[in-house]
N, C-alpha and C positions, 0 to 999 in steps of 0.2 A: 729773287733765287733763278739761277738759269735750268732749262728744262733739255735734255737730250732726245732727241728723236732722229729717225732715220728716214733716208729719203732714198729715193734709186734712181742709178742713172743708168739708162737705158742706151746701148750703143748701135741699135737699129738693128734690125733684121739680119740674121748672118755673122753677126760684128762682134762677135762677144758676147760674156755673160752679163747679165745683170747684175750691177753691186749696188752692194748696198752700205752705204757712207755712213756714220753718226755723223751728227752736226748737234754742237751746243746752240739753242736759241737763247739768246737774251732778252728779258721782258721787252725791250724796246725794238726788238728786232718782231714782235710777233704781229700779225695782220691784228686789225681790230677786230673785233667782234661786229659780225655781220648778220643782216635778216636773209636768212634762205629760206627760201619756198621748195621743197621736195614733193614730188608728185610721187605716188607708189610707195607711200611709208608703211605699209599692210604687208608689202612684199620685203623679200629676203635683201634683195641689193639694199633697197629704198631704205628700208629698217635700217641697216649698217651704219649707211652714210648718214641717218638721222641722230643716230648714236655717237659717231665720231665727232658730226659739227655741234651736237650739244655738249660733248665731251670738252671741245676746244673753246666752247664759250658762245657760239653763236646762237640766235634765236631762230627756232624753226618752226615754218607753217607747212604740217603734214596734210597733205591733198592725198586720198584715196576714197573709192565707193563700196569696197569690202564687195567686190560681187561673189558670187557662190562659186566659180568655177570650179576652184580647189578650196577645202577645209577653211571657212570664214572663221570657225574658233582657232585655228594656226593664228590665221592674222591679226585676230582679236588679241593672242597670247603676245604676238609682236611688238603689239601695241601697246600694249598692258606694261612694256618695259621701258618706255620711254612716256607716255602720257602723264605721269604725275613731276615731271620735269618741267619746274618754275619756266624754261625759256621752251617750252614746246605747248606749238597750238594744233589743235585737229580739225579737218573740214572734210567731214563725209561729203565729197559732193562726186561728180563725174566731171571728167576733163572734158565731156562733149559737151555738157551743161555751160554755154558761153556767159550766160547772167549769172549765174554763180560763182564759175570764175572769176569773170571781171567785179564781183563784190568783194570776193577775199582779196583778189590784188591790190584793191582800192584801200581797202582795210588795213592789210598788212605791210605794204608796201614793200617788197622784199628787195633788196638790191642785188642778189642772184637766183637763178632758179636753175632747176635740176629737174629734167622731165624724167621718171623712171617709170611711169603706171604704161601699162602695154597688157594687152589681152595675151594668157599666156597658154601656152600648149600649141604646138606645132602639129599634131596630129588634128586635133580641133581645128585647125585652119581650113583642113581640107572637107570636112564635110560644114564645117560654117563660116565662110570666108566672109560674107558680110560683118561678122563681129569683128573679124582682125580691121577691116577698112574703117569701120566706125569708131573703134576703139585706139587704132594704132596710127590710122592716118587722119581722119577728121577731128578725133580729138587733139592730139598735136596741133591740129592748124588750129583749132580753137584755142589750146593751151597759149599759143602765140600771138592770138588776136588777145587776148586777155592782157598780154605782158605789155600791149601796145600803149597801156592805160597808163603803163608809169615812164615809157620813155616820149609818149607823146606824138609817137607814128601813127600814119594810117594805114590802115589793112584795107 
C-alpha cells in the first residue's frame, strides 16, 4: 500500500518560500530499515528524531548521560516515550567516555550516526566554559573516534 509523505523544497535564502510537496512513496521506493545511533535522545530534538526513525522502521541506539543541568525527570519522561519500542536500545553513557562509546558502537554496528548530544544553556557557558569544551568539543571528538571502529579508519 503506498504512503503519502510531504517533503520540503527550499529555494535558498531570499529565493522564495519553502514549498511542501506531497509525494506518494511506493513500498519499493522506501529506504530499507537502518541501524541509527542517536546521541542526546533525552533531549527535545534527539528524542523527536528517535521517535521519527522508530516510526519509519529503523533500529535506534539512543545515547544520553542524563546530566542534571536541567530537569532529569523531563529527560526520563522523554525516554519513556520510546523505551518500550522493540527497535530502541538505550545506552546511558557519556559521549566523552571513549571506551564506553567504542563498546556500544562495536555491539550495535550503526549504519548512520547522528550526534545531538551537547551541554545545554548559553548563560551557563559564561560561568562554566570548561563544561562546554568537555562535552561539546571533546565529547564530539571521542564520538568520532568511536565511530572509526565501524569504518576501520585510524584516528
